[in-house]
Every structure is written in C-alpha cells, then in structure tokens.
C-alpha positions in Angstrom: 45.6 -18.9 36.2 48.5 -19.7 33.9 46.8 -22.9 33.0 43.7 -21.1 31.8 45.7 -18.7 29.7 47.6 -21.6 28.1 44.4 -23.4 27.3 42.9 -20.2 25.8 46.0 -19.6 23.7 45.9 -23.2 22.6 42.2 -22.9 21.6 42.9 -19.7 19.7 45.8 -21.3 17.8 43.7 -24.3 17.0 40.8 -22.2 15.8 43.1 -20.1 13.6 44.7 -23.2 12.1 41.2 -24.6 11.5 40.1 -21.4 9.7 43.2 -21.5 7.5 42.7 -25.2 6.7 39.1 -24.5 5.8 40.0 -21.6 3.5 42.7 -23.7 1.9 40.2 -26.5 1.4 37.8 -24.0 -0.3 40.5 -22.6 -2.5 41.7 -26.0 -3.5 38.3 -27.3 -4.6 37.3 -24.0 -6.2 40.4 -24.2 -8.4 39.7 -27.9 -9.2 36.1 -27.1 -10.1 37.0 -24.1 -12.3 39.7 -26.1 -14.1 37.2 -28.9 -15.0 36.4 -28.7 -18.7 32.9 -30.0 -18.1 32.2 -27.1 -15.7 33.5 -24.6 -18.2 31.3 -26.0 -20.9 28.2 -26.0 -18.7 28.9 -22.4 -17.6 29.3 -21.3 -21.2 26.1 -23.1 -22.3 24.2 -21.5 -19.4 25.5 -18.0 -20.3 24.5 -18.5 -23.9 21.0 -19.6 -23.0 20.6 -16.6 -20.7 21.8 -14.3 -23.4 19.5 -15.7 -26.0 16.6 -15.6 -23.6 17.4 -11.9 -22.8 17.6 -11.1 -26.5 14.3 -12.7 -27.2 12.6 -10.7 -24.4 14.3 -7.5 -25.5 13.1 -8.0 -29.0 9.6 -8.5 -27.8 9.6 -5.5 -25.5 11.3 -2.9 -27.7 10.1 -3.8 -31.2 8.9 -0.4 -32.5 6.4 -1.9 -34.9 4.7 -3.8 -32.1 4.8 -0.7 -29.8 3.1 1.3 -32.5 0.4 -1.3 -33.0 -0.1 -1.5 -29.2 -0.4 2.3 -29.0 -3.0 2.3 -31.8 -4.9 -0.6 -30.2 -4.8 1.2 -26.8 -6.2 4.5 -28.3 -8.8 2.6 -30.3 -10.0 0.7 -27.2 -10.2 3.9 -25.1 -12.2 5.6 -27.8 -14.5 2.7 -28.2 -15.0 2.5 -24.4 -15.8 6.2 -24.2 -18.2 5.8 -27.2 -20.1 3.0 -25.5 -20.2 4.8 -22.2 -21.6 7.9 -23.8 -24.3 5.8 -25.4 -25.2 4.4 -22.0 -24.0 0.8 -22.6 -21.7 0.4 -19.5 -21.0 -3.3 -20.1 -19.4 -2.8 -23.5 -17.7 0.4 -22.4 -16.1 -1.4 -19.5 -15.1 -4.3 -21.8 -13.2 -1.9 -24.1 -11.6 0.0 -21.2 -10.4 -3.2 -19.7 -8.8 -4.1 -23.0 -7.1 -0.8 -23.0 -5.8 -1.6 -19.5 -4.5 -4.9 -20.8 -2.3 -3.3 -23.5 -1.4 -0.2 -21.5 2.3 0.2 -20.4 1.4 1.8 -17.1 -2.0 0.3 -16.0 -1.7 1.8 -12.5 -1.6 5.3 -13.8 -4.4 4.6 -16.2 -6.5 3.3 -13.3 -5.9 6.6 -11.4 -7.1 8.6 -14.5 -10.2 6.3 -14.8 -10.9 6.8 -11.1 -11.1 10.5 -11.5 -12.9 10.6 -14.9 -15.4 7.6 -14.8 -18.6 7.5 -12.8 -18.2 5.5 -9.6 -20.5 2.7 -10.8 -18.6 2.3 -14.0 -15.2 2.4 -12.2 -16.4 -0.3 -9.8 -17.5 -2.5 -12.8 -14.0 -2.0 -14.2 -12.3 -3.0 -11.0 -14.4 -6.2 -10.8 -13.4 -6.9 -14.4 -9.6 -6.7 -13.7 -9.1 -10.2 -12.2 -10.9 -11.7 -15.2 -8.7 -9.8 -17.6 -5.5 -10.9 -15.8 -6.7 -14.5 -15.8 -7.5 -14.5 -19.5 -4.2 -12.7 -20.2 -2.2 -15.4 -18.4 -4.1 -18.2 -20.2 -3.4 -16.5 -23.5 0.3 -16.1 -22.7 0.6 -19.7 -21.6 -1.0 -20.9 -24.9 1.4 -18.6 -26.9 4.4 -20.0 -25.0 3.2 -23.6 -25.6 2.8 -22.9 -29.3 6.2 -21.3 -29.5 7.8 -24.3 -27.7 6.1 -26.6 -30.3 7.7 -24.7 -33.2 11.2 -25.1 -31.7 
C-alpha cells in the first residue's frame, strides 16, 4: 500500500506543477501580447470603429426630427387604412395598415390591437402581407447601406 500512496502523491505533485507551469505560460504570453505595440494599435482602432458605429446607430434611432416624421407617417398610414376600410376597399386598407406596421416602434402591440379591432378577413389579409413587407424592408435597407458605403 505505501507504494500506491507514493505514486498518488507523485501524480498529485506533478499535476500541481503542470497547472502552475500552464498558468505561468498563460501569464507570460498574455503580458507579451499586451506589451506589443501592434496589438495596442489594433485594439484602439477596433474600439474606435465600434464607438463610431454605435454613435451612428444612436443618431439614427434617437433623432427627434426623424421620430416626429415617423410618428406623423404612422398616424397618416393608420388613418388612410381606416378610411379605405370604411369605404370597403380592403386591399388598399391593408396596404396602408401594413405601412403603419412597418414604421411602428412596437409592431407586436399594434398587431394585437388590429386583431381585436379589424374584421377577421381583413386581419388575415394583413397577416399574409407581413412577410412581403419584411422582405421589401430588408431589400430597401440593403440598398440604403450599399448607397451609404458608396458615399464613404
């Protein structure tokens, strides 16, 4: 039995030494990497790019002038949709209501309201229109990004 204990103690000591050596290796190369001027420059450039990208997104989302225009457009589209539905032209009504969904800040909530207020036939038409709206919106956004990239 003493032989087994000796072997186990030896294995424990070797594994502890191996863990310490591995940690030392990690610390050594981490310090070497952090001290490298090229690494610092790449890190600084990456942070600047992220910061500029975040500023660009923030300006797009929280621009009060754009938000007012979107609110006006939203209200106009809802009113036009209601007008066409009241006249009996469901196709144009759904078109305008789908445009309102597109510019709405909370489309899920608006869909819940539409579900309770619209006739079932019209609501079904609106639900069938949603994938088309999303596809067109993605296409428009990709074109806009492409044009913005060309300007830069």
